[in-house]
C-alpha positions as CSV (number, residue, x, y, z in Angstrom):
1,M,0.0,0.0,0.0
2,R,2.8,2.4,0.9
3,S,4.4,2.0,-2.6
4,L,1.0,2.8,-4.2
5,I,0.8,6.0,-2.2
6,I,4.3,7.0,-3.2
7,L,3.5,6.2,-6.8
8,L,0.4,8.4,-6.7
9,I,2.2,11.2,-5.1
10,S,5.0,11.0,-7.6
11,R,2.5,11.0,-10.5
12,K,0.8,14.1,-9.2
13,Q,4.2,15.8,-8.6
14,M,5.3,14.9,-12.1
15,E,2.1,16.2,-13.7
16,R,2.3,19.4,-11.6
17,R,6.0,19.9,-12.7
18,F,5.0,19.3,-16.4
19,G,2.3,21.9,-16.1
20,E,4.8,24.4,-14.6
21,I,7.2,23.8,-17.5
22,L,4.5,24.1,-20.0
23,K,3.1,27.3,-18.6
24,N,6.6,28.9,-18.2
25,S,7.5,27.9,-21.8
26,L,4.4,29.4,-23.3
27,E,3.9,32.4,-20.9
28,G,2.7,35.4,-22.8
29,I,1.9,33.4,-25.9
30,V,-1.1,31.3,-24.9
31,Y,-3.2,30.7,-21.8
32,I,-3.2,27.2,-20.4
33,Y,-6.1,25.8,-18.2
34,D,-5.5,23.1,-15.7
35,K,-8.1,20.4,-15.2
36,Y,-10.4,21.7,-17.9
37,R,-13.9,20.2,-18.4
38,V,-14.6,19.0,-22.0
39,D,-18.1,17.5,-22.1
40,N,-18.1,14.7,-19.6
41,Y,-14.3,14.6,-19.3
42,I,-11.8,16.5,-17.3
43,V,-8.5,16.9,-19.2
44,D,-5.1,17.8,-17.6
45,F,-4.4,20.8,-19.8
46,Y,-6.2,22.8,-22.4
47,I,-4.9,25.6,-24.6
48,P,-8.0,27.3,-26.1
49,Q,-6.1,29.4,-28.7
50,L,-4.8,26.2,-30.3
51,E,-7.8,24.1,-29.5
52,L,-5.3,21.7,-27.9
53,V,-5.9,19.2,-25.2
54,I,-2.9,17.7,-23.3
55,E,-3.5,14.5,-21.3
56,Y,-0.4,13.9,-19.1
57,D,-1.4,10.6,-17.5
58,E,-3.8,9.0,-19.9
59,K,-3.3,5.5,-18.6
60,H,-4.6,6.6,-15.2
61,H,-7.7,8.1,-16.8
62,K,-8.4,5.0,-18.8
63,K,-8.3,2.9,-15.6
64,Q,-10.6,5.4,-13.8
65,I,-13.1,5.2,-16.6
66,K,-13.0,1.4,-16.4
67,D,-13.5,1.5,-12.7
68,D,-16.4,4.0,-13.0
69,N,-18.2,1.6,-15.3
């Protein structure tokens, strides 16, 4: 159980760090939304000017959808 908690914390930290890098790299060029709702889904990042969705941890979301069904 402990390793699962560490893995989840690490995944969240990696996603957060990716978001920071993404935002810093594109600062002043585009706006980036975190945890943006698209229909019935919540995506990790959305750039409206580019109509671009970025899903950092897709495997996790696929598992969540399977668990929800």
